[in-house]
N, C-alpha and C positions, 0 to 999 in steps of 0.2 A: 429406517436407514441409519447406519452408524455415522458418527461425526467424522467428517474428513475435510482435508484441504484439497483444492482443485489446482492443478498447474497446467498451463497451456503449452504444448511443445510444437515446434514447426521445423525441426531439423537443423536450426541454427545454433552456434555455440551459446548465443545469449539466452535462448530458451532452455537450453540444457542447464546453464548456470541457475536460471530461475527454477527449474525443476529440483536441482540439488539444494538449493536454499529451502525450498518448499518441504523437501524430505527431512532436512534437519529440523525444520520448524515442527513438522508432524511428530518427529522424535521428541522434541521438547515438550510437546503438549500432549503426548500420548494419543495421537489421532492417526487415521489412515490417510494415505495420499493416493489421489486418482489423477493419473496423467491423461490428458485429452488432447486429440489432434483433429481439427475440423477439415472435412473434405467433402466437396460437392462437385460432381463432374461438370466441367465447362470446356468447351472447345478451346484449345490453345493454338498459338501460332506455329508450333513445332509439329510437323507431320507425323513424327514417329510416336508421338504420345497422345494422339487425338482420342483413341478408344478409351472408354471408361475403365475397363479392366486393367489396363497398363497404369493409368493414373491411380486406381484404388490400391494396386500392389505397392506403388511408390509411397502412398500415403501410409499403408500399414507398416512398410519398412521404416518410415520415419518414427512411427509410434513404437514399434518393437525395439528399435535401436535405443531410444531413450528409456524404455522401460528396462532393458537389459543393463544399461549403464548405471541407472539408479539403483536396481536391485543389487548389483555388485558392490556398490559404494555403501549401501545401507541394507545389509542383509536381514536385519530384524524387523524391518519396516513392513507394515501391512500395505501392499501395493497393488493397484489395479490399473488398467489402461483401457481407454475406450476411443474408438473412432466415431466422430460425430458427423452425421450426414447433413451439414448445414454450412453456411458461410461463418467465419471466425466469430465475428462480433455476436451474432444471434446465438451461436453455439455455446460460447462460454458464459454469456449472460444467462442463458436458460439453465445450464447445468449448475451454475453458480449460485442459483436461488436456494439450493439446498446444502450449500458448503459453508464451513466457517469462515474461509477466506478464499479469494482467487489470487493466483501468482502468475505474473507474466514477465518476460524479459523487457528491459527498458531501453535497449538500443538495437538497431538492426541494419544491415547494409545488404545490398543486392536486390534481386527480383522477388524473392519470397520474404514476405513481411509478416504474414501470419499473425501472432499475437504480440509482435514487438511494439514497443512504444513508438507511436507515429499515429496516423489516422485511426487505425484499429484500436490501438492501446488506449488513445485518449477517448475514443467513443465508449469502450468498456468502462474505463474509470468514471466518466461522467454519468453513465446510466446505471451502474451496478447498484444493487440494493445491499450488497455485502461488502466488507472491506476488501480492497484490491491492493496487493503489494507489487510494486515494480522493482525488479532486481537488476541492478547494473552487472556488467561482466567485465572481468579483467583476465584475459587469456582464458576464456571459457569457464572461469571460476566465479562465484559470486564476490562482489567487491565489498566484503564485510569483514571488519576487524574481529579477531577471535574473542575480544573482550571490550568491555565499554558499556555505556548506559543506553536506555531506551529514551530517546528525545521526543517530547511531544509538545505541541503548540496548544496553549489554552487561550482561546479567543472568544470574546463575548461573554455571555452568561454562563452559570454552571450547566444549565440545560443545554445551551448551544454546544458545549465542548464535552458533554457526558460520554458520548459514544467514542470519541477519540481517546479520552482519558482512560476509560474502561478497557479498550484494546491495549493501550500502552502498559497499564498495569498487568494485564494478563500476560502480555509478552515478557515483561520483566520478571514476573513471578516464575514463569516456565524456564526462563534462562538463568535464574539466580542473578539477575542484574538489578541495577538501580534505575529509577526513573528521574530524568531531568525534565522538569516542566518550565516552559518559557511563556511568559505573557509579555508581548510587545505593546507599547502604547505610544501615541503621538499627541502632540499638542494641536488641538483643533483651533480655528479662528475664534476670536472672542465671541462672535455672534452665535457660535455653536453651543456655548454653555447654557444649560438651562438652570434655572433657580434650584431645581431639585438635585441636578448633578453637582452644582457648586455647594449646596448644603452638605451633601454626602462626603464630598472631598474635605470640606472644613472639618466635619465630624471625625474623619479619619486622620487628620493632621496634615493634610496636603495631598497633592495629586499623586506622588509616589507611594506613600502609605496607603492610599485608597487602592492603587492597583495592586499592591502586595496583598491587601485584605481580600480583594476579589479572587486572587489566585488561590490564597489559603482556603477560602470558602469553597471553591471549585474542587480543590483536592481533598477536602475533609472526608467525604463519603468513601473515597477510594483509599485513603490512608487506613480508615477503619476496616475496610474489607480486606485489604492486603497489608496486615500490619508488619509483615517481615520484609517488605519491599522498601529499602531506603529511597528517600526522595530529596532531590535538590530543587529548590525554588530559584527562579531567575526571572526578574522584572527588568526590562531594559526599554529605553526610549528609542524609538526607531520603527521602521516598517516590519511587519511580522515575517515577511519572507527574508528579508536581510538578517534580522536578528536570528531566526531559525538556522539559517545556512551558516551564519558565524559560529553557532554552537555545535554544528553537525560533524565536526572533524573527528571527534572521539566517540561518536554514536554507533552502536550496532544496527539501530534501526530508527527511522524518522517517522513520527505519526503525526498526520495532519487530518483535520476535519474537512468535510465537503458538504456545502449547502447545496440544495437543489437548484440548479441555475438553468435557464433555457435561453438560448439565443437564436438567431434567425436561422441557424442550421441544425438545431436540436440542443440537447443537454450539453453543457460545457462545465469545465472545472474552473474554479476561482484562481485568482492570481497567486496566492500563497501556494496551493497545491501545484500550480504549474511551475513555479520557480523551484520548489522542492524536487519535483520529478526530474527536471532537466539539469539541476545543478548540484544537488546533494550527492555527496561521495558514497553514501551507504544506501541500502534498500529503503524504499519509501513506501509506507502504508497510508492509503487514502480511505478514510472511513466516513461513509455517509452519515450525516446527522439525522437523528430520529425524526 
């Protein structure tokens, strides 16, 4: 199977904006794009659309309209469209297992929620094994500046952030953009300092140089792999979510990692990803950590 990006569409302007962003990303990366719309017949309250044939025709119309729009805007793109006979979350998670990334709309209004960020979108982001990009919409167009850097949060050890950093460098290389890597840190209470951590901080010359060293070491293999991508390093005292959001104004894309977290209601996203998805002005890629 050829490499491809998958975008979910549901007939809303937000999902069309996400599909358009996915099309441009596919062009940047030289990939194919697959548009998908999930539909499974269920009785509705409206008596005129109770039969499955009518609902299926409406579902196909949603898919075909999105396909025609994207094909017109991106005539050279390898594009396919598929109607998935399942509920949205299971459908997109299933087909996304074989994709380079999943792309969904990040805001929706009205009765048809589909893949839009809300309960469905958060379930997809929390459970996906592949990167998920949530795209905001501004008047039906992706809210993405024409130029700018790829912003990525580097949290924890180099191993913890490797997947997010790799995605950010790949995105920047494909776009001809720079990477701005941000590492936020905070002062823990005195009892939280272990002798080992204090020794490492002393050897680095203090807490700030220690954090800067951690960021440099995490970036080193990606600088070597992508030597043509300019890199800006940013270390700042504060919460990770706030620091990333403060740096996101000029970003084309914000990339954050996601640890596997489970709550009482199933998988969930962390606080940093949650803040980015709801408040960042640009598309947000949430990358599961290995």
